[in-house]
C-alpha positions in Angstrom: -49.9 68.3 -47.2 -47.9 71.6 -47.1 -47.5 71.3 -43.3 -46.4 67.6 -43.7 -43.7 68.6 -46.3 -42.6 71.4 -44.1 -42.3 69.0 -41.2 -40.3 66.5 -43.2 -38.0 69.2 -44.4 -37.4 70.3 -40.8 -36.6 66.8 -39.7 -34.0 66.4 -42.6 -32.5 69.8 -41.8 -32.1 68.8 -38.1 -30.8 65.4 -39.0 -27.9 66.6 -41.1 -26.2 68.6 -38.4 -26.8 65.7 -36.0 -25.0 63.3 -38.4 -22.2 65.8 -38.8 -21.9 66.0 -35.0 -21.3 62.3 -34.6 -19.2 62.0 -37.8 -17.0 60.0 -38.0 -18.1 57.3 -35.6 -16.6 54.4 -37.5 -13.5 53.8 -39.8 -13.1 55.7 -43.1 -12.2 53.9 -46.3 -9.5 55.8 -48.1 -9.3 54.8 -51.7 -6.0 55.3 -53.6 -6.6 54.4 -57.3 -3.0 53.4 -57.8 -0.9 50.3 -56.9 0.6 49.9 -53.4 4.2 51.0 -53.1 4.2 53.7 -55.8 4.8 57.4 -55.3 1.1 58.3 -55.1 0.4 55.5 -52.7 3.2 56.6 -50.3 1.9 60.2 -50.3 -1.6 59.0 -49.8 -0.7 56.8 -46.9 1.0 59.6 -45.1 -2.1 61.8 -45.5 -4.4 58.9 -44.3 -2.2 58.3 -41.3 -2.3 61.9 -40.1 -6.0 62.3 -41.0 -6.7 59.3 -38.7 -4.9 61.0 -35.8 -7.0 64.2 -36.3 -10.3 62.4 -36.7 -9.8 59.8 -33.9 -10.9 57.0 -36.2 -9.0 54.5 -38.4 -8.5 55.7 -42.0 -8.1 52.4 -43.9 -6.2 52.6 -47.2 -7.8 50.6 -50.0 -5.7 50.4 -53.2 -7.9 50.1 -56.3 -5.5 50.5 -59.3 -6.3 49.9 -62.9 -7.4 51.6 -66.1 -5.6 54.8 -65.5 -7.1 55.1 -62.0 -10.6 54.9 -63.5 -11.5 51.8 -61.4 -10.8 53.4 -58.1 -12.5 56.7 -59.1 -15.6 54.8 -60.2 -15.7 52.9 -56.9 -15.9 56.1 -55.0 -18.3 57.8 -57.4 -20.8 55.1 -56.7 -20.2 54.7 -53.0 -22.8 55.8 -50.4 -22.5 59.6 -49.9 -22.1 59.4 -46.2 -18.6 60.7 -45.7 -17.0 57.3 -45.0 -15.5 56.7 -48.5 -12.8 59.2 -49.5 -10.9 59.3 -52.8 -7.3 60.3 -52.9 -7.7 62.0 -56.3 -4.8 63.0 -58.5 -4.6 65.3 -61.5 -5.1 62.3 -63.7 -8.3 61.4 -62.0 -9.9 64.8 -62.0 -8.5 66.4 -65.1 -6.3 64.3 -67.4 -8.7 61.3 -67.9 -11.5 63.6 -68.9 -9.3 65.6 -71.2 -8.1 62.6 -73.1 -11.3 60.6 -73.3 -14.6 61.2 -75.0 -16.3 58.7 -72.6 -15.6 58.2 -69.0 -17.5 56.1 -66.4 -17.5 59.0 -63.9 -17.7 62.8 -64.2 -14.8 64.6 -62.5 -17.1 67.4 -61.5 -20.6 66.0 -61.1 -19.5 62.6 -59.5 -17.6 64.1 -56.5 -17.9 66.6 -53.7 -14.6 68.5 -53.4 -12.9 68.6 -49.9 -9.4 70.0 -50.3 -6.4 70.2 -52.4 -3.6 68.3 -50.7 -0.4 69.4 -52.5 1.5 69.8 -55.8 4.7 68.1 -57.0 6.7 68.8 -60.2 8.0 66.5 -62.9 11.7 66.6 -63.6 13.0 66.5 -67.2 15.9 64.1 -67.5 18.6 63.2 -70.1 21.3 60.6 -69.8 24.6 61.2 -68.0 26.5 61.2 -71.3 23.9 63.2 -73.2 25.3 66.2 -75.1 22.6 68.4 -73.6 23.5 70.1 -70.4 20.6 72.5 -70.2 17.0 72.5 -71.3 18.0 75.3 -73.7 20.5 72.9 -75.4 17.7 70.3 -75.8 15.2 72.8 -77.2 17.9 74.1 -79.7 18.6 70.5 -80.8 15.0 69.7 -81.2 14.4 72.9 -83.3 17.4 72.0 -85.5 16.2 68.4 -86.1 12.4 68.2 -85.7 11.3 64.7 -84.7 14.9 63.6 -84.2 14.6 63.3 -80.4 12.4 60.9 -78.5 10.8 60.9 -75.0 9.2 58.0 -73.1 5.5 58.0 -72.4 4.2 55.9 -69.5 1.0 57.9 -68.7 -1.3 60.5 -70.2 -0.1 63.0 -67.6 3.5 62.7 -68.9 2.3 62.8 -72.5 0.4 66.0 -72.0 3.2 67.7 -70.1 5.6 66.8 -72.9 3.2 68.0 -75.6 2.8 71.3 -73.7 6.5 71.7 -73.8 6.5 70.9 -77.6 3.8 73.5 -78.2 5.2 76.3 -76.0 8.8 75.8 -77.3 7.8 75.3 -80.9 9.5 71.9 -81.1 8.6 68.3 -81.9 10.1 65.7 -79.6 8.5 62.4 -80.6 6.6 60.2 -78.1 7.4 56.6 -77.6 4.8 54.7 -75.5 5.8 52.2 -72.8 3.8 49.9 -70.5 5.6 51.1 -67.4 8.5 53.1 -66.0 10.9 50.1 -65.6 10.6 49.3 -69.3 11.0 53.0 -70.3 14.1 53.5 -68.1 15.7 50.4 -69.6 15.7 52.0 -73.0 16.7 55.4 -71.5 19.8 53.9 -69.8 20.6 52.1 -73.0 20.5 55.4 -75.0 17.4 54.5 -77.1 15.4 57.2 -75.5 16.7 60.8 -75.2 14.4 62.4 -72.6 12.4 61.3 -69.6 9.7 63.2 -67.8 9.3 61.8 -64.3 7.6 62.9 -61.0 10.4 64.4 -58.9 10.1 61.9 -56.0 11.3 59.1 -58.4 13.2 61.1 -60.9 15.5 63.2 -58.7 17.2 60.2 -57.0 18.4 59.2 -60.4 20.0 62.6 -60.8 21.7 62.4 -57.4 23.0 58.9 -58.2 24.6 60.3 -61.4 22.5 58.1 -63.7 20.9 61.1 -65.3 21.1 64.9 -65.6 18.2 66.9 -64.4 17.5 69.7 -66.9 14.5 71.4 -65.4 11.4 71.0 -63.2 8.0 71.7 -64.6 6.5 73.9 -61.9 6.6 77.7 -61.8 8.8 77.6 -58.7 11.9 75.5 -58.1 11.4 72.4 -55.9 12.7 72.3 -52.4 13.7 68.8 -53.1 16.0 69.9 -55.9 16.7 73.6 -55.5 19.6 73.6 -57.9 17.5 72.4 -60.8 16.0 75.4 -62.7 12.3 75.6 -63.8 11.3 75.2 -67.4 10.5 78.9 -67.5 14.0 79.7 -66.4 15.9 77.1 -68.4 14.1 77.6 -71.8 12.8 81.1 -71.5 9.2 80.0 -71.4 7.5 82.4 -68.9 4.3 81.0 -67.3 5.1 77.4 -67.9 3.7 75.6 -64.9 2.8 71.9 -64.8 2.4 69.8 -61.7 1.0 66.5 -60.5 -1.5 67.3 -57.8 -3.3 65.5 -55.1 -6.7 66.2 -53.5 -9.4 64.7 -51.4 -13.0 64.3 -52.7 -16.1 62.5 -51.5 -19.1 61.0 -53.5 -21.4 63.7 -54.8 -24.4 64.2 -52.6 -22.5 64.0 -49.4 -24.1 66.4 -46.9 -22.3 69.7 -46.8 -21.9 69.5 -43.0 -19.9 66.3 -43.4 -17.9 67.7 -46.2 -17.0 70.7 -44.0 -16.0 68.5 -41.0 -13.7 66.4 -43.2 -12.3 69.5 -44.7 -11.5 71.0 -41.3 -9.8 67.7 -40.3 -7.8 67.5 -43.5 -6.5 71.0 -43.3 -5.5 70.4 -39.7 -3.6 67.3 -40.8 -1.9 69.1 -43.7 -0.7 71.8 -41.3 0.9 69.4 -38.9 4.7 69.7 -38.9 5.1 65.9 -39.1 3.1 65.6 -42.3 4.6 68.7 -43.8 8.1 67.2 -43.3 7.0 63.8 -44.8 5.5 65.5 -47.9 8.4 67.8 -48.4 10.8 64.8 -48.4 8.7 63.4 -51.3 8.9 66.7 -53.2 5.3 67.6 -52.5 4.4 71.1 -51.5 1.3 71.0 -49.2 -1.5 73.2 -50.5 -4.7 72.9 -48.5 -7.7 74.7 -49.9 -11.3 75.3 -49.4 -13.8 73.0 -51.2 -14.7 76.0 -53.4 -11.1 76.7 -54.3 -10.6 73.0 -55.2 -13.6 73.1 -57.5 -12.3 76.2 -59.3 -8.8 74.7 -59.5 -10.2 71.5 -61.1 -12.3 73.5 -63.6 -9.2 75.4 -64.7 -7.1 72.2 -65.0 -9.9 70.5 -67.0 -10.0 73.4 -69.5 -6.2 73.7 -69.8 -5.5 70.0 -70.4 -8.5 69.5 -72.7 -7.1 72.3 -74.9 -3.7 70.6 -74.9 -5.1 67.2 -75.7 -7.2 68.5 -78.6 -4.3 70.5 -80.1 -2.1 67.4 -79.9 -4.8 65.1 -81.2 -4.7 62.9 -78.1 -8.4 62.6 -77.4 -9.4 58.9 -77.4 -12.8 58.0 -78.8 -13.9 55.3 -76.4 
């Protein structure tokens, strides 16, 4: 029996490298858990296109939006762990959802095999063109003078937590007003019924350049190459260490053989280092940040801890 088990183990050990050697020999399914046409979809499609060039196989985008990206994430979590179903996972998928929910149909750590971080993009804090606030310092001072007197629009848990982190770090209370989508929120923003918007820079900065809003700050530790004139929150409100980004990554179903994970990782890093993809991501305000699988796992762990603490402090954990 011992010899039989040893022989079976040897066969499996030899089979895994063989599978990796032929991988991929068919198209990959690239799941984006957000609607087609949105900022995340555009970024993901650029990555999928370049990855296809590197792998020499079609990488077919499959949009699976719904339930705060939970539907798409669950679809990948339960897919065969053979390397042919890839999740374009965002900060909401791997950190925010778990931080704001007591029950989730997938585990952001146990359900996936990390491949690489793709990149980071800031949010931009906006006020109307006729707003009396010209700097984030002005806004913070007004919020301190009149707690609860200002309002910001919420269209996602990611935005809500970023705003609540600003509230906590600055010692202010800007009230949240929930909206079903960005179009509805911007309608009230342009009408002056909402004082502040937090928006990913790819969609928020064009509103600044068209003079429909003023950009007070970006939420990352460094200024954005897309909007170099806009200061960081740390600079504008004297809040050292403030660093909030929306981030993108690639993960596979848990249980995917490490040899296949490694091969996809190598291909993804090569794709992210291509000048063409770098230029496309930069034009969308995304800073490419390829990583090892181990670095991505550590990064996700840190983000989970950070946003869980913010959600608990702001009483934003949903009992589902």
